[in-house]
N, C-alpha and C positions, 0 to 999 in steps of 0.2 A: 586329858583329851577333851576338846570341846564337843558338846553334844551335836551330832550331825544335823538335827532338825533346826539348829540355829544358824547354820553356816551357809547353805546353798539351797535354792529352790528345789523342791522334790518333784513337782509336777506343775503343769499349767493349770490355772484356775479358769472358771467360766469367763472372767473379765480379761485376764491376761494370758496370752499365749507365751510360750517360751521365747519366741522371737521378740515379743513386746518387752519382756523382762530384760533381755539382752540389749534392746534399744535403750531402755531406761538406764541400764548399767553404763552404756557407752556415753550417754548424756551426763551421767553423774561424773564420769571421768573427765569429760571436756564439754561443758554445757553449751558453749557457743560455737562448737566446731561445725563446719559446713556439712550438709548432707553428703557431699561427695567424699567425705572422710568417715562420717558416721556409718553410712550404709555398708561399705566394704568391711568395716570393723565388725559389724553384726553378721555379715554374710549375705546381704541383700543389696539391691541397687539403690541409688540415692532417691529416686522417685518413690519407690516402695517404702523406704525409711520415712520420708516426709509424709506420705499418706498415712502410714501407721501412727506416726506421732500425732497427726492432726486428729485422728479418732480418739487417741488416749486423752489429748488435751480437751477436745470438745466434750467428752463424757466425764471430765473431772477426775480421770484415773491417774493422770500424771501432769506435771507442770514444771516450768522452769521459772524461778523467781530470783530476786536479789535483795540484799539487805546490808546494812553497815557491818563491817568486819568486827571481830571481837575486840580488837585494840582501839577501835574508833568510838565505840559506845560503852557506856557504863551499864552493866547488866545486873539486875537483881532477880533472884528466884524467890517468889513470894508464895507462901502457904496461907490460904484464906479459909477461915471457918465462917460458915454462913448461918444466918438465922433460919429457923424452921420454915419450910415451904417457900423460901426465897431463892433457891438454887437456880432454877430455870431462868427467872427474870434477871438475876444478877449476872448469870453467864452470858446472856444476850447483850447486856450493857457492856460487859468487858470485851466481848469480841469486836464491838464497834469502836473501841478506843485505839487510836493509832500507836500509842506508846505501850500497849499490851501486845507483845509479839505472839504469844502462845497462851492458850487456855486449855487446861485438862481437868475434867471431872474425875476425881480419884476416890478410892476407898482407903481409909487410913484414919489418922487422928485429926484430919482437916478435910475440907470438901473440894477445894479448887487449888490447882498448882499453876502459877502464872510465871511467864518470863516477861519482865518489864525492862524497857530500855530507856535511857536518858543520856543527855550529853555530859553530865558530870554528877558527882555525889550529891551536891545540893539539890539538883533537879530530881534525882532519884528519891531523895528524902521527901520532897514535896509531893511527888507522884504517889508514893506509898502512904506517907503519913497524913496527907490531906485529901488528895483527889480520890484515892482508892478507899481509904479508911472511912470516909464520909458517905460512900455510896449506900443507898438503901439495901439492907439485907446483910451487910458485912458485920460480923460479930467481932472478929479479931484477925490480925495478920501477923506473920512472922517472915522476916526477910533475910535471905542469905546473899551477901554480895559476892558476885563472881570475881575471882582474883586472876586465875590463870586457866585458860581453856586448853585442855589436852585433846579433846575431840568434840566436834559438833556435827550437825546434820550433813554438812557438805562433804564430810569425810567418810560417811557411811555408804556402803555399796550393796546392791542386791546380789552381787557375785554370780551373775548369770552369763557373763561374757567370757568367751573362750580366751585363753592366754594369748593366742596369736592375734585375736581381734584387739585385745587391750594394748598389745604392743604397737598397734597402728596409731594409737592416740597418745597425746601428751597431756600432762597435767596442766590445767588452766592458769596456774600461778606458781611462783617460786618462793613466795613468802612462807613464814611459819605461823600457824595459828597462835594468837595470843601475844605476838611480838609487835610492838608499836612500829608503825612506819614513820618516816620523818615528815610526812605531809599531813595525812588525815583528810577528811572531807572538808572542803573549804567553801562555806557560804551557800547561798541559795542556788547557784548554778549546779553544783555537785548534787544538791538535794533533789533538784528537778530531774537530773539524770538518774539518780537512784530510784525515784518514784516511778519513772517511766520503765526502767529496767525491772522493777519489782512486779509490775503488772505483766510483763512478758520478757523474761530473761533472754529470749532468743530474738528479740526485736532487732532488725537490721539497722545499719548506720543511718540510712536515709530516714527511716521511721523515727529513730531516736532523735535525730536532728530536728525533725518536724515537731515532735512532742515537746522538746526542750527549748526550741528557739535558737539553738546553737548551730554553727556550721558543721557539716559532716566531718571536716578535718579536725575541728575542735573536739567533737565527740570521740573520734578515733583516738586522739592523743590523750585526752583526759581519762577515758575509760580504760585505755591500755595501761596507764600508770596505776589507776585505782585497783584494777584487777591484779596487777603484778604485786602491788604492796599490800593487798588484801584490805584496803580501805573499803572496798565493795566486794562482797562474796556473792557469786552466782551459783545456784545449785538446782539440780533436778530432784524433784520429790514425787512421791506417789501415794495413792490411797492404800494404806497398809493392810486393811482387812481383805479387800479383794485380791491383793498381791500375795497374801499368805502369812502375814505377820500380825495377827489380831491381838497379841499380848504385849503390854507395855508395863514394865516395873521400874520404879525409881528408888534408888537407895541413897541414904545419908549415912556416911561411915566416918570412922576415925582412923587415921594412920599416923604413926609417929612422925613428927615434923621432919626429921632428917630423911625419911623415906617417902615423903609425899610426892616429890617430883618423879621419882623412879616408878612408884606405884601408879600414879596417874598416867604416865606415858605407857606403861605396860597394859593397863586396863584399856586404853584407847585402841590398842591393837586387836582386842577381842572382837570378833565379827558381830557379836550381839550389841555392842555398845554404840549408842547414837550420840550420847552426850557424856562428857566427863570433865569436871571442873573442880578446882580447889575453891573453897568458899569460906566465908566467915561464919562464926557461930560455934556451937558446941560440937558440931561435926565439921571436919575440914575438907571432906571430899564428897561430892555429889555426882552420881552417875545414873544414867537411864539406859535401859536395854529394850530392844524389840525382840519378841519371841514368837515361835511358831504356835505355841499354846502355853497355857499357864503351868502345865507340867514341867515346862522348861525352867521354871524358877528353881525347882529342887536340884536339877542338874547343874544349873549355873552356880548356885550357892555352894554346892559340893566342890565345884571347880575353884571358887574363891577361897574356900577353906584350905584346899590343897596347895594352891599357888601363892596365896597371900595370907599366911597365918597371922601376920601382924595387923591385918585390916579387920576392924571390928564394925559390923553393921549395927547402927543404932536405930534405924527406922527404915521401913519399906512401905511404899504405897503401890497400888495397882490402879492403872488408868481404866475407867469405865468408858470414857468417850473423850476424844480430842476435838474440841469445838473450834479451835483455831491453831494453826501451825505456821509460824513465821509469816503472818499476814494473810494466809489463806483461811477463809472460813470453811469448815468442813461439815458435811452432812453426817447423818447417823452411821452411814456405811463407810465413812472416811473419804468420800469423793469431795473435791473442791467445788464449792458452789459460788463463791465470789472472792474478790480480793479487797482487802482493806490496806491502803497504803500505810506503811510503817513510818512513823515520824516521832521526833523527840519532843 
């Protein structure tokens, strides 16, 4: 049985009321749905939903962003060991880089855990082997190439929405994570659209057309295809600490090759799991969880032992602070303070 503390919110926090968490859940289910659908799903009117969302967004408690889909970008998970006293300055440098999607300060055998994106393997090699390795303060790096994504942040839910409310909403895509589309992002036009949507994933058609220089009809057509094929992923995210998930643990594990797909798919269904991917290296499975508290680690690992006896955890890190998550630079309390456009 999953630990209750990891599955559903137990109480409202000072920053989030229960209605706010339900609102975030609704936007996680369908990030670009109109307020006329979001409000009734939450149990409030459209005007109230829009007003509550404006407060959450203005205070950095929640936001909707966009990024290239798992099948469009080449992703590397990079473990960085820093020189003494260089962690702070290096972390600031890394958060400013457009190809570093996420930056976490961790406790473990290394200091920083990065998600790095590139258009192909050669570019990823240059980013990690030259651009990153030569930054002042970097002592060493180790990269695990992401192979198949079983779960990523857009699939994680706060689970605060009532079933009847969720039934009012439809998923924003029909594609499957990690399965390449026949198109992919095509040239500067799509990248301009992605950048505009990354800054505000709920921007309207007229606003997106103005930002990109495209016609409104072109924006509707292209974005509709890209969302359907998951060339672009739109997701609603939130400040985890104020929302009640202060603990993050990331695991590197080994699973027998023949069981990797089934195990990764099963882990992705656990409510704690935010990221689950098969990777290269001595460990073939990497997964990250959000927890109500660090005591949840013991309960989770007991669950792993019980359900997945052939899974062997080789390494575990605990995140002290997430400095950047998918382009959003975060403050010490997890609130978004600014956006750095993701780019290859």
